[in-house]
Structure formats: C-alpha cells, structure tokens
Legacy VTK file of the C-alpha trace (Angstrom):
# vtk DataFile Version 3.0
C-alpha trace
ASCII
DATASET POLYDATA
POINTS 437 float
75.096 54.731 125.245
77.277 57.785 124.606
74.571 60.129 125.957
74.450 58.158 129.216
78.229 58.266 129.498
78.212 62.018 128.848
75.612 62.655 131.530
77.602 60.599 134.022
80.778 62.531 133.215
79.010 65.852 133.697
76.861 65.335 136.747
77.026 61.700 137.807
78.802 60.434 140.910
81.668 57.981 140.804
80.194 54.529 141.665
83.064 53.805 144.075
82.531 57.088 145.921
78.786 56.436 145.971
79.357 53.009 147.537
81.692 54.557 150.133
79.079 57.203 150.994
76.375 54.552 151.337
78.608 52.389 153.546
79.429 55.427 155.693
75.738 56.240 156.147
74.991 52.594 156.974
77.771 52.571 159.575
76.575 55.782 161.215
73.026 54.408 161.322
74.275 51.153 162.855
76.266 52.946 165.565
73.364 55.183 166.532
70.997 52.208 166.685
73.571 50.461 168.878
73.474 53.373 171.327
69.722 52.896 171.750
69.825 49.097 171.786
72.879 48.680 173.992
74.729 46.190 171.799
76.897 46.586 168.710
75.744 43.748 166.434
78.312 43.572 163.641
79.698 40.376 162.152
82.863 39.970 160.107
81.120 40.239 156.727
79.233 43.384 157.779
82.405 44.932 159.151
84.179 44.406 155.825
81.208 45.744 153.827
81.112 48.901 155.939
84.775 49.678 155.344
86.691 47.643 157.931
88.228 48.597 161.270
89.740 51.862 160.001
86.352 53.120 158.799
84.784 52.063 162.103
87.439 54.088 163.907
86.705 57.131 161.739
82.986 56.837 162.509
83.660 56.497 166.243
85.816 59.639 166.216
83.014 61.469 164.419
80.522 60.262 167.011
82.811 61.399 169.819
82.667 64.897 168.337
78.881 64.874 167.976
77.611 62.999 171.048
80.598 63.271 173.357
82.996 60.657 174.769
80.713 59.885 177.712
78.020 58.507 175.381
80.624 56.468 173.513
81.822 54.980 176.787
78.219 54.131 177.646
77.906 52.289 174.334
81.039 50.241 174.940
80.025 49.532 178.536
76.641 48.218 177.385
78.364 46.113 174.757
80.610 44.530 177.400
77.673 43.888 179.720
75.775 42.156 176.916
78.478 39.529 176.632
80.368 38.234 173.585
78.790 39.131 170.248
79.556 38.986 166.546
81.230 42.372 166.583
83.666 41.415 169.338
84.618 38.200 167.558
85.088 39.920 164.188
87.027 42.779 165.788
89.410 40.376 167.512
90.057 38.606 164.214
90.645 41.914 162.422
93.131 42.997 165.104
95.170 39.783 165.058
97.520 40.870 162.219
98.291 44.027 164.224
98.910 42.366 167.585
100.828 39.380 166.165
103.662 41.673 165.024
104.044 42.924 168.609
104.398 39.448 170.149
108.189 39.779 170.458
107.755 43.148 172.207
105.620 41.781 175.064
106.710 39.446 177.846
105.121 37.852 180.888
106.836 39.109 184.044
107.172 36.637 186.908
107.956 37.062 190.583
109.196 33.865 192.215
107.912 31.929 189.204
104.381 33.382 189.239
103.149 35.726 186.482
102.207 39.082 188.046
102.185 41.466 185.069
103.205 41.975 181.465
106.299 43.842 180.343
107.012 46.017 177.309
110.369 45.644 175.544
111.910 49.107 175.090
115.448 48.450 173.780
117.553 46.057 171.705
119.476 45.188 174.885
116.563 43.502 176.639
115.299 46.445 178.701
111.714 45.885 179.815
109.252 48.308 181.409
106.755 46.624 183.710
104.675 47.321 186.818
106.432 48.617 189.921
103.991 47.651 192.692
103.838 44.015 191.592
107.641 43.614 191.442
108.743 45.200 194.717
109.684 41.891 196.380
110.935 38.554 195.118
112.977 37.220 192.208
111.881 38.802 188.928
112.162 36.873 185.656
110.466 36.220 182.336
109.826 32.987 180.400
112.434 32.225 177.745
112.849 29.600 175.028
114.952 27.382 177.305
113.737 28.364 180.768
113.389 31.423 182.920
115.426 34.533 182.085
116.456 36.542 185.145
115.713 40.268 185.121
117.889 42.864 186.860
116.317 46.034 188.260
117.628 49.183 186.570
115.347 51.902 187.916
111.931 52.385 189.501
109.434 55.099 188.572
106.986 54.918 191.510
104.872 57.928 190.485
103.936 56.091 187.313
103.937 52.651 188.979
106.537 51.437 186.476
109.922 49.757 186.847
112.696 49.205 184.289
114.393 45.790 184.208
117.014 44.260 181.924
117.778 40.692 180.885
119.030 38.612 177.985
117.488 40.057 174.790
117.180 36.803 172.794
113.867 36.628 170.948
112.888 40.189 171.863
112.343 43.291 169.756
111.689 46.825 171.032
108.169 48.097 170.634
107.439 50.620 167.857
106.507 53.999 169.308
103.671 56.159 168.021
104.354 59.746 167.019
104.089 62.629 169.486
100.682 63.562 168.078
97.891 62.786 170.546
95.439 60.035 169.638
92.019 61.725 169.401
88.987 60.571 171.360
87.370 57.685 169.483
90.685 56.159 168.331
90.488 52.362 168.350
93.084 50.607 170.490
94.164 47.114 171.408
96.680 45.395 173.684
98.594 42.207 172.801
99.535 39.314 175.030
102.968 37.583 174.762
101.530 35.222 172.121
100.473 38.126 169.920
96.753 37.643 170.592
94.588 40.737 171.232
93.477 41.116 174.846
90.580 43.334 173.843
89.429 46.309 171.821
88.664 49.748 173.174
88.618 53.480 172.603
90.612 56.496 173.686
87.888 57.857 175.977
89.728 60.726 177.703
92.785 62.563 176.393
96.029 62.359 178.444
95.733 64.269 181.693
97.167 64.370 185.185
95.181 62.278 187.660
94.536 63.594 191.136
95.427 67.152 190.111
92.509 67.982 187.805
90.633 71.112 188.799
87.159 70.522 190.237
84.337 73.051 189.696
81.397 71.045 191.028
78.525 71.509 188.596
76.494 69.376 186.231
76.271 71.219 182.910
73.504 70.904 180.340
72.667 72.517 177.028
71.501 76.106 177.439
70.642 79.086 175.279
73.914 80.750 174.294
75.972 78.625 176.674
75.773 75.763 179.167
73.161 75.815 181.888
73.994 74.741 185.442
71.656 71.808 186.067
72.969 70.987 189.533
75.639 72.257 191.930
77.589 70.016 194.311
77.209 71.118 197.930
80.350 72.794 199.238
81.956 72.914 195.794
84.017 75.841 194.469
81.082 76.788 192.192
78.686 77.047 195.134
81.153 78.923 197.321
81.818 81.438 194.533
78.093 82.192 194.239
77.050 80.311 191.105
73.521 78.884 191.186
71.430 76.306 189.409
69.898 77.691 186.175
72.767 80.148 185.651
73.963 79.988 182.018
77.757 80.011 181.627
78.652 81.615 178.283
82.473 81.956 178.502
85.376 80.299 180.320
88.415 82.594 180.529
86.987 84.551 177.610
86.374 81.498 175.413
82.778 80.949 174.274
81.619 77.385 174.978
78.058 76.387 174.128
78.400 72.600 174.268
78.484 70.693 177.605
81.120 68.273 176.293
83.418 71.085 175.124
82.813 72.811 178.475
83.793 69.695 180.417
86.910 69.191 178.292
87.925 72.805 178.908
87.505 72.481 182.680
89.647 69.326 182.690
92.579 71.318 181.286
92.841 73.228 184.578
94.577 72.099 187.747
93.514 72.310 191.370
94.306 75.814 192.615
93.847 77.491 189.227
91.603 80.567 189.232
89.210 80.587 186.290
87.006 83.436 185.094
83.437 82.504 184.172
81.046 84.772 182.303
77.486 83.793 183.156
73.929 84.999 182.629
71.349 85.063 185.413
67.995 86.153 184.104
68.658 89.184 181.913
71.907 90.192 183.615
75.403 89.059 182.602
78.163 88.860 185.193
81.774 87.684 185.508
83.106 85.733 188.449
86.450 84.195 189.408
86.405 80.664 190.805
89.390 78.928 192.392
89.150 75.257 191.432
89.696 72.610 194.100
91.066 69.083 193.982
88.584 66.530 192.754
87.101 64.848 195.835
87.622 61.139 196.385
84.676 58.796 195.938
82.390 59.235 198.957
81.745 55.517 199.200
85.013 54.116 197.967
84.364 50.585 199.234
80.994 50.422 197.497
82.473 52.051 194.388
85.223 49.461 194.260
82.846 46.539 194.818
80.605 47.726 191.954
83.542 48.056 189.594
85.017 44.709 190.613
81.821 42.956 189.491
83.430 42.794 186.026
86.856 41.753 187.357
89.492 42.812 189.904
90.895 46.330 189.978
94.528 47.365 190.312
95.930 48.334 193.728
96.883 51.747 192.353
93.917 53.588 190.807
95.014 57.225 190.500
97.745 59.792 191.124
99.647 59.274 187.857
101.413 62.436 186.601
99.956 61.835 183.140
97.524 59.136 182.046
95.632 58.150 178.913
92.208 56.654 179.696
90.767 53.911 177.494
88.009 51.330 177.683
89.732 47.928 177.364
88.816 46.018 180.555
92.240 44.520 181.265
92.904 42.299 184.239
95.563 43.835 186.555
97.797 40.828 185.824
98.126 41.944 182.180
98.927 45.578 182.923
102.479 46.583 182.076
102.053 45.665 178.406
101.807 48.052 175.459
98.688 49.830 174.239
98.611 49.817 170.425
96.824 51.758 167.707
95.557 50.099 164.518
99.004 50.392 162.935
100.655 48.427 165.734
102.374 51.479 167.226
102.614 51.867 170.981
100.620 54.851 172.268
101.226 54.020 175.930
101.876 51.349 178.574
98.938 50.050 180.607
99.379 50.642 184.328
95.979 50.412 186.039
92.590 48.752 185.715
90.548 51.425 187.510
86.942 50.511 186.663
84.621 48.304 184.645
85.523 50.092 181.416
88.301 52.376 182.654
91.962 51.520 182.208
94.875 53.953 182.495
98.044 53.935 180.396
101.118 56.138 180.726
101.297 57.830 177.301
104.241 57.314 174.968
105.430 60.925 175.256
105.864 60.485 179.007
107.488 57.054 178.597
110.076 58.441 176.172
110.982 61.201 178.631
111.436 58.624 181.396
113.711 56.482 179.266
115.775 59.471 178.157
116.664 60.024 181.832
118.143 56.517 182.242
121.950 56.747 181.981
122.364 53.095 180.994
120.150 53.507 177.938
121.777 56.768 176.874
125.303 55.432 177.338
124.711 52.566 174.915
123.624 54.854 172.067
124.816 58.401 172.800
124.028 59.765 169.344
120.570 58.187 169.086
117.273 58.379 170.980
117.215 56.118 174.067
114.823 53.787 172.312
115.154 53.034 168.616
112.336 54.471 166.518
111.373 51.552 164.316
110.396 52.364 160.722
106.693 52.407 159.938
107.185 49.756 157.248
108.480 46.247 157.993
112.160 45.665 157.249
112.856 43.951 153.898
114.069 40.832 155.658
110.693 40.480 157.392
108.578 40.491 154.247
108.996 36.866 153.371
106.294 35.455 155.578
102.649 35.409 154.685
101.729 37.137 157.930
104.004 40.098 157.217
102.518 40.475 153.738
99.058 40.492 155.252
100.112 43.138 157.760
101.633 45.260 154.989
98.336 45.127 153.089
96.436 46.180 156.224
98.844 49.071 156.834
98.566 50.215 153.229
94.787 50.263 153.455
94.984 52.180 156.733
97.264 54.761 155.094
94.751 55.263 152.291
91.912 55.665 154.787
94.020 58.051 156.857
94.682 60.151 153.761
90.966 60.339 152.981
90.241 61.191 156.617
92.726 64.073 156.551
91.085 65.478 153.414
87.660 65.221 155.039
88.951 66.959 158.162
90.373 69.782 156.021
87.043 70.179 154.246
85.227 70.170 157.586
87.558 72.845 158.954
86.922 75.040 155.898
83.159 74.626 156.299
83.371 75.622 159.971
85.250 78.801 159.067
82.682 79.865 156.454
LINES 1 438
437 0 1 2 3 4 5 6 7 8 9 10 11 12 13 14 15 16 17 18 19 20 21 22 23 24 25 26 27 28 29 30 31 32 33 34 35 36 37 38 39 40 41 42 43 44 45 46 47 48 49 50 51 52 53 54 55 56 57 58 59 60 61 62 63 64 65 66 67 68 69 70 71 72 73 74 75 76 77 78 79 80 81 82 83 84 85 86 87 88 89 90 91 92 93 94 95 96 97 98 99 100 101 102 103 104 105 106 107 108 109 110 111 112 113 114 115 116 117 118 119 120 121 122 123 124 125 126 127 128 129 130 131 132 133 134 135 136 137 138 139 140 141 142 143 144 145 146 147 148 149 150 151 152 153 154 155 156 157 158 159 160 161 162 163 164 165 166 167 168 169 170 171 172 173 174 175 176 177 178 179 180 181 182 183 184 185 186 187 188 189 190 191 192 193 194 195 196 197 198 199 200 201 202 203 204 205 206 207 208 209 210 211 212 213 214 215 216 217 218 219 220 221 222 223 224 225 226 227 228 229 230 231 232 233 234 235 236 237 238 239 240 241 242 243 244 245 246 247 248 249 250 251 252 253 254 255 256 257 258 259 260 261 262 263 264 265 266 267 268 269 270 271 272 273 274 275 276 277 278 279 280 281 282 283 284 285 286 287 288 289 290 291 292 293 294 295 296 297 298 299 300 301 302 303 304 305 306 307 308 309 310 311 312 313 314 315 316 317 318 319 320 321 322 323 324 325 326 327 328 329 330 331 332 333 334 335 336 337 338 339 340 341 342 343 344 345 346 347 348 349 350 351 352 353 354 355 356 357 358 359 360 361 362 363 364 365 366 367 368 369 370 371 372 373 374 375 376 377 378 379 380 381 382 383 384 385 386 387 388 389 390 391 392 393 394 395 396 397 398 399 400 401 402 403 404 405 406 407 408 409 410 411 412 413 414 415 416 417 418 419 420 421 422 423 424 425 426 427 428 429 430 431 432 433 434 435 436
C-alpha cells in the first residue's frame, strides 16, 4: 500500500484534477460534435457533470479563439432552428438564480397602458433607461404594486435609441454594473424579464464597435501560406479599386503580421470608414505594399428580402444600426423586451439591449457607454455629487439579503464562478507563457 502511495506522490495525477481534465475533454468533444450535428444536446445532469455553466463558458471562449466567432454563431443559430432541446431547458434553469436577483432592476415600460419595451433601473431614485423610439408619444408608465406608476422624461439619447425616465422608486433597485473590462467573445450572457426569469441565453459574438462607421475593405479572406489569401473581391470595393486581386496573399496589415482569417477580420473591424490602411501582400513571388482607403460598409442590397428572412424567427426592431457603440450578442429577443439589461453569469450588467437586428443578432449599448451617458445627466450628478452617477453595487450580496434561501443559492453559484474564474486566469497565464516560448 505504501509503495502505491509513494508512486502516486511522485508521478501520479491528483484524481480531482484528472476528473476535471476528463470533463474538459468531454465538453470540447461535445461542442465540436454539436458543430457538425447542428444541435447542442446537453441535459441538466450532463451539464453538471461537465463542470456547469461557467465551464461551458470557458470552453466556448476557447472555441471562439480556435474556430472563430462566426462558427460559434452558426452553432447557436442551428441550435435555435432545431427548436427547444435539453440544453436550452437546463441552461434556463441554471441561469434562474442569476436573473432572479435582477428582477427588481427590470421593469415593463408602458405607453398608454400597453407594454412597449423593458426598462433598466439605474439609480436609487427610480431613474429608468428604456427605448427612445417606442416612447416618443403617449403617456409613459410602469406597473407598480398598487397600480401604474407614472414616468417623467428626463433626457433622450436618440443616437443610442435610449431615453431616461424617472418615477417613484418603491420596489426598485439599481442594476449592478460590470467592470470596464470588455467581455471576451464566447462569454455567456442572459437577459431577465421583470419577474426575474431568463429571456434566453447567448454569446458575446462581436466585441463592442461602432455601427455604420466600420471600415469596409471588400474581400473574402481564407487561409493562405504565410498570410490570408484573397478568395473573392467585391466589385467596386476599395480593395478592387486599389488594385488587389483574387489569390493575392496579404501578410501584414499596417505592419502587423496576420495569418488567420478571423484575426484579419477582427483587425479590419477596428478601422473606420475613411481610414487609410497599408497592406503588405504577395503576388506570385513578388511582395508589394499598397495603401487602401476603406469605405463605409454598404447597406444590404436587398434590404426588404433581408428583413423578411430575418423576421422568419420573429419581428425586428425599427432601428437596426447606426449606434455609436454596440455589443453584438446572439439572444433572439423580441423588440418589445429590448431596453432591459444584458447580464453576465455573475448577474452584472454588461449593457442594455436596444435592437433585435437579425435571427441571432441583437445589439446592446455597452456598460462603459451607458455610464458615460449617465454621468452627463445633471439631475443624477446633483443628487450624489461626490459619488458616481450610478451606485456601484458590491459584488457580494448585502448582509441583510442573505437570509433567504435564494440568496444563499446565488452566493454559492457566485463562489463557484470565482473559483472557476481563478483557474481560468491561471490557464490563460500559462497559455500566454507557452505562446511566448
């Protein structure tokens, strides 16, 4: 017995770590099979065995790095098309402790007694951010414990299609904001309704960017030798006008080597229309440099057909683009529930939903932009001159909240998420070291 123990101590692997590694491999295998099959078949018991929602999120982020966000969006789109499945049901149940805590931070917003949008509570004084377009005319209110609560307009933010209202704060709590750190592609998200039920589950599919101002090059990029090969060029695009051709291999963008089509696409999306970008490319045996002035991204050529196709899975919002900054995710929200908060797995608000723009494309104004908006509102600043315009709630529940069984359950979930996050950070550090070697 002692010899076996000695051999384990010297070269054996910790059984717990071995189980975690096996679960991680099983999860990766499941996700890749799901990509081929078109449906993520995962029940509640399997989800728990594989490490829970936090481990699923980690695996999705890893997949986003390896196969690109477009493939992840394809997976989620196929899952939605396949209809309700075990994974969706188990995911909704797993998210309920997160969304239930946000119930007092979400309200239904009514115009002349009819619900037109959701609203996000942003202060202790009953300030609510909601949709602008839907509240331009009529009497605006929200349901209260003893009847409708009238809402007074404070300020409109038409570029972001948001409006700030204020009413009696009874029963409301301000939403908890996420940190300034961007949520990486593959981060799992959810949105609560006023009853604290999850409206869906989705992914961060595109990092925050300006819509309508993104630079447009006009090529389809594929994997090439030592760079990305131009598979196809859009007629009349900046790439064609500058002299780039199909089969050219782009090796550098503004001096930065990019050999992966996904990294190339992400780099191009950091530029704005009108920016001049230097491309180093190889044509045959010769290497050349060329400057290309990016254009505005063209509108859909068949916008009516495009809209009809997207509306097959539900109506789209009136406003689909033009936001100064937007976070794209994959929760297919009905336009009538835009205006509510977008939450991460810890129940923190990473943005406010403003537009259902496609079958699996929803836009949210990110928290960083929301905080800047609110800091410009005199009424909010005047009430708390020495504090941020919106109170930053602590990451842990207040002591007075810990009595209920639901809060204890949430605390346990948060604690587990913190442990997973710590392990994820260590893995990321190890990965970074390996990349540098």
